[in-house]
C-alpha positions in Angstrom: 61.8 135.7 -30.6 60.4 134.5 -33.9 63.6 135.5 -35.8 65.7 133.6 -33.2 63.6 130.5 -33.5 63.9 130.6 -37.3 67.7 131.0 -37.0 67.8 127.9 -34.7 65.8 126.0 -37.3 68.3 126.9 -40.0 71.2 125.9 -37.7 69.6 122.5 -37.1 69.3 122.0 -40.9 72.8 123.1 -41.8 74.9 122.6 -38.7 73.6 119.6 -36.8 76.6 119.4 -34.5 76.1 123.0 -33.4 72.4 122.2 -32.8 73.3 119.2 -30.7 75.7 121.3 -28.6 72.9 123.9 -28.1 70.5 121.1 -27.0 73.0 119.8 -24.5 73.6 123.3 -23.2 69.8 123.9 -22.7 69.5 120.7 -20.8 72.5 121.6 -18.6 71.1 125.0 -17.7 67.8 123.4 -16.7 69.6 120.8 -14.6 71.6 123.5 -12.8 68.4 125.4 -11.9 66.1 122.4 -11.1 67.6 120.2 -8.4 66.6 117.1 -6.6 65.2 117.9 -3.2 64.7 115.8 0.0 62.4 116.9 2.8 63.8 116.9 6.3 60.5 115.3 7.6 58.7 112.7 5.5 56.5 111.3 8.3 53.6 110.1 6.2 55.7 108.7 3.4 57.8 106.7 5.9 54.8 105.5 7.8 53.3 104.2 4.5 56.5 102.5 3.6 56.5 100.7 7.0 52.9 99.5 6.5 53.3 98.7 2.8 57.0 98.1 1.9 56.1 97.4 -1.8 55.2 101.1 -2.2 58.8 102.0 -2.4 58.5 101.6 -6.2 55.7 104.2 -6.2 57.5 107.2 -4.7 57.6 110.3 -6.8 60.8 112.2 -7.2 60.8 115.7 -5.7 62.7 118.6 -7.4 63.0 122.2 -6.4 63.8 125.4 -8.3 64.7 128.1 -5.7 63.4 131.6 -5.7 63.3 134.4 -3.1 59.5 134.7 -3.2 57.3 133.5 -0.4 54.5 132.0 -2.5 55.8 128.7 -3.9 54.1 126.5 -6.5 53.8 122.7 -6.6 53.5 121.2 -10.1 51.7 117.9 -10.6 52.0 116.8 -14.3 49.9 114.5 -16.4 50.8 111.1 -17.7 53.6 112.7 -19.7 55.7 114.8 -19.6 57.3 114.9 -16.1 56.3 117.9 -14.0 59.8 119.3 -14.6 59.1 119.5 -18.3 55.4 120.3 -18.1 55.9 123.8 -16.9 59.1 124.7 -18.8 57.5 127.7 -20.4 55.8 128.9 -17.1 58.9 128.7 -14.9 59.9 132.4 -15.5 56.4 133.5 -14.2 56.2 131.2 -11.3 59.6 132.0 -10.0 58.5 135.6 -9.6 56.3 134.5 -6.7 58.3 131.8 -5.1 60.2 128.5 -5.4 58.8 125.8 -7.7 58.4 122.2 -6.5 58.0 119.5 -9.0 56.6 116.0 -8.3 57.8 113.6 -11.0 55.9 110.4 -11.1 57.9 107.1 -10.6 58.9 105.1 -13.6 58.2 101.6 -12.2 55.0 101.9 -10.3 52.3 104.3 -9.1 50.2 104.5 -5.9 47.7 107.3 -5.2 48.2 106.7 -1.4 51.9 107.3 -1.7 51.3 110.4 -3.9 49.0 111.7 -1.2 51.5 111.0 1.6 54.3 112.8 -0.3 52.2 115.8 -1.3 50.9 116.1 2.3 54.5 116.0 3.7 55.5 118.7 1.2 52.6 121.0 2.1 53.4 120.5 5.8 57.1 121.2 5.1 56.2 124.5 3.5 53.8 125.3 6.3 56.6 125.1 8.8 58.4 127.7 6.7 55.2 129.8 6.9 54.6 129.4 3.2 51.3 128.5 1.6 51.7 127.0 -1.8 49.7 127.2 -5.0 49.3 123.7 -6.6 49.1 123.3 -10.3 47.6 120.1 -11.6 47.7 119.3 -15.4 45.4 116.9 -17.1 45.7 113.6 -15.2 47.5 115.6 -12.5 44.4 117.8 -12.1 42.2 114.8 -11.5 44.8 113.4 -9.1 44.8 116.7 -7.2 41.0 116.8 -6.9 40.9 113.2 -5.8 43.5 114.0 -3.1 41.7 117.1 -1.8 38.4 115.2 -1.5 39.9 113.0 1.2 42.3 115.5 2.8 41.7 117.0 6.2 40.3 120.5 6.4 43.5 121.7 8.2 45.5 120.8 5.1 43.1 122.7 2.9 43.9 125.8 4.9 47.6 125.4 4.2 47.0 125.6 0.4 46.9 129.1 -1.1 45.1 128.2 -4.3 44.8 125.7 -7.2 45.4 125.9 -11.0 43.7 123.2 -12.9 44.9 122.9 -16.5 42.6 120.7 -18.7 41.8 118.5 -15.7 40.8 114.9 -16.3 38.7 114.0 -13.3 37.6 110.5 -14.3 38.1 107.9 -17.0 34.7 108.8 -18.5 36.3 112.0 -19.7 38.2 110.0 -22.3 35.7 107.2 -23.1 32.6 107.9 -25.2 29.2 106.6 -24.2 27.8 103.7 -26.2 26.9 104.8 -29.8 28.5 108.2 -29.6 31.2 108.7 -32.3 32.0 112.3 -31.7 35.1 113.9 -30.2 37.9 112.3 -28.3 41.0 110.5 -29.6 40.0 107.1 -31.0 43.5 105.5 -30.6 43.8 106.8 -27.0 40.3 105.7 -26.1 40.8 102.2 -27.7 44.0 101.7 -25.7 42.5 102.9 -22.5 39.5 100.6 -22.8 41.8 97.7 -23.5 44.0 98.5 -20.4 41.0 99.0 -18.1 39.7 95.5 -19.0 43.1 93.8 -19.0 44.0 91.1 -16.5 47.0 92.2 -14.5 47.9 88.6 -13.8 48.9 88.2 -17.5 52.0 90.5 -17.7 52.5 89.7 -21.4 49.2 91.3 -22.3 50.1 94.3 -20.1 53.4 94.7 -21.9 51.8 94.7 -25.3 49.1 97.2 -24.3 51.5 99.6 -22.7 53.8 99.5 -25.7 50.8 100.6 -27.8 50.2 103.3 -25.3 53.8 104.5 -25.7 53.3 104.8 -29.5 50.0 106.7 -28.9 51.6 109.3 -26.6 54.6 109.7 -29.0 52.1 110.2 -31.9 50.1 112.8 -29.8 53.2 114.8 -29.1 54.6 114.5 -32.6 51.2 115.6 -34.0 51.3 118.7 -31.8 54.7 119.6 -33.1 53.8 119.3 -36.8 54.2 122.4 -38.9 56.0 124.2 -36.1 59.5 125.6 -36.0 60.8 124.2 -32.7 63.3 126.1 -30.6 66.2 124.5 -28.7 64.0 124.6 -25.6 61.2 122.7 -27.4 63.7 120.1 -28.7 65.2 119.7 -25.2 61.7 119.1 -23.8 60.9 116.7 -26.7 63.9 114.6 -25.9 63.0 114.4 -22.2 59.4 113.5 -23.0 60.4 110.6 -25.2 62.8 109.5 -22.5 59.9 109.4 -20.1 57.7 107.5 -22.5 60.4 104.9 -23.2 61.7 104.7 -19.7 58.4 104.1 -17.9 57.9 100.4 -17.3 54.7 98.6 -18.4 53.8 98.2 -14.7 54.3 101.9 -14.0 52.1 103.0 -16.9 49.5 100.4 -16.0 49.3 101.5 -12.4 48.8 105.1 -13.5 45.8 104.1 -15.6 44.5 102.1 -12.7 44.7 105.3 -10.6 42.7 107.1 -13.2 40.1 104.3 -13.2 39.8 104.6 -9.4 39.1 108.4 -9.5 35.6 109.0 -8.2 33.8 112.1 -9.7 33.0 114.3 -6.7 29.5 114.6 -5.6 27.9 118.1 -5.8 26.7 118.1 -2.2 30.0 119.3 -0.7 32.9 121.6 -1.6 36.1 120.0 -2.6 38.2 123.2 -2.0 37.0 126.5 -0.8 40.1 128.6 -1.7 40.8 130.3 -5.0 40.8 128.1 -8.1 41.8 128.9 -11.7 40.5 126.3 -14.2 41.9 126.6 -17.7 40.1 124.8 -20.5 41.6 124.7 -24.0 39.5 126.0 -26.8 39.8 122.6 -28.5 39.3 120.5 -25.4 36.8 118.3 -27.1 39.5 117.0 -29.5 40.7 115.1 -26.4 37.9 114.9 -23.9 34.7 113.3 -25.2 31.5 115.3 -25.6 29.9 113.4 -22.7 32.8 114.3 -20.4 31.6 114.9 -16.9 34.4 117.4 -16.4 33.4 119.5 -19.4 29.8 119.5 -18.2 31.0 120.5 -14.7 33.2 123.4 -15.7 30.9 124.8 -18.3 28.2 125.4 -15.8 28.8 128.0 -13.1 26.0 126.6 -11.0 27.7 123.2 -10.9 31.4 124.0 -10.5 30.9 126.6 -7.7 29.3 123.9 -5.6 32.7 122.2 -5.6 34.9 125.2 -5.9 33.1 128.3 -4.6 35.9 130.7 -5.6 36.6 129.2 -9.0 37.3 131.2 -12.2 37.0 129.2 -15.4 38.8 130.6 -18.5 39.0 129.3 -22.0 42.5 129.4 -23.4 42.5 130.8 -27.0 45.3 131.3 -29.5 43.6 134.0 -31.6 44.6 132.0 -34.7 41.7 129.9 -36.1 44.3 127.7 -37.9 46.2 126.9 -34.7 43.6 126.5 -31.9 44.8 125.5 -28.4 44.4 121.7 -27.8 44.2 119.9 -24.4 46.8 121.0 -21.9 49.1 122.6 -24.5 51.3 124.5 -22.1 54.4 123.8 -24.3 53.2 124.8 -27.7 50.7 127.5 -26.7 52.4 128.9 -23.6 51.7 132.6 -24.3 47.9 132.5 -23.9 48.3 130.3 -20.9 51.0 132.5 -19.3 48.9 135.7 -19.7 46.0 134.1 -17.8 48.2 132.5 -15.1 50.3 135.6 -14.4 47.2 137.8 -14.2 45.5 135.3 -11.8 48.6 135.1 -9.5 48.8 138.9 -9.4 45.1 139.1 -8.3 45.8 136.6 -5.5 49.0 138.1 -4.2 48.5 141.8 -5.1 44.8 142.4 -4.9 45.0 146.1 -4.0 47.4 146.7 -7.0 44.9 145.0 -9.2 42.1 147.2 -7.9 44.2 150.3 -8.6 44.8 149.2 -12.2 
């Protein structure tokens, strides 16, 4: 694989037209496998639209990648990239167990209530097919998923096979330092976030400026992660899609996602959020993104705390094995191998427990 990647790098340097053709081909192959999908029954979504017509701008797009397996996975991404790009390097593994469903956030708005309606409709749809899905939430998507489950009915919980929480951001305090604390976190991201949280939505000019700064921040974060790496055609295809998402998301859409993060309430420790199996994956360099005072880091680093919310939770630290290239927050794209090893092993334990006992 390394030799192939190096060859691709040489091709990009010496034959840019060939590289462009390869990039287009990679995108075409993905589009053939991952297709837009419409549920036959969308009762909750349509009821919400009838009550609040303005939420039509806040509908996520649903995509499906078919597989013969009976244990599907639903992907909920972070702020960027889209869910369809988030798990690019996990698709091969997830397809072994069942179809993959991707919820791509809308470009021109966001509404947690609409997200909850669409996700509930999807879980019900799979239940009618006698399928219980795993749900993978990444970064902001992990917090969104936890917030959703806190309010979901117990009957819906029983329709979910398990959760995978990748670097979950459960509240805005995960990204904003306490007064006087200058350690950890990303200063630029924190500065932008604080400005957006205090912005007046009645002044659209200010929102536009703040979200443009946020676009540059996310571009810089991805570019920084790609530095000193030889990127394959798949990486470049994903990079292209990520930058399209960043530039194509309206100021209002980005602002409303931040408002959803603001409205997350950290769960109380007096009741379980989800009693089924949970795999939480924290990056070895999580504190380069999440601040040292992060409630989420405190939660998942204390077995006595996180088992109150998730009694069947396993927390793993994702390590690269290379001290010069530690795994940062939610690095599923650039450090997919250590993530994939943990994810595949956990899926096998859930679906083939007797085989695991024999091994």
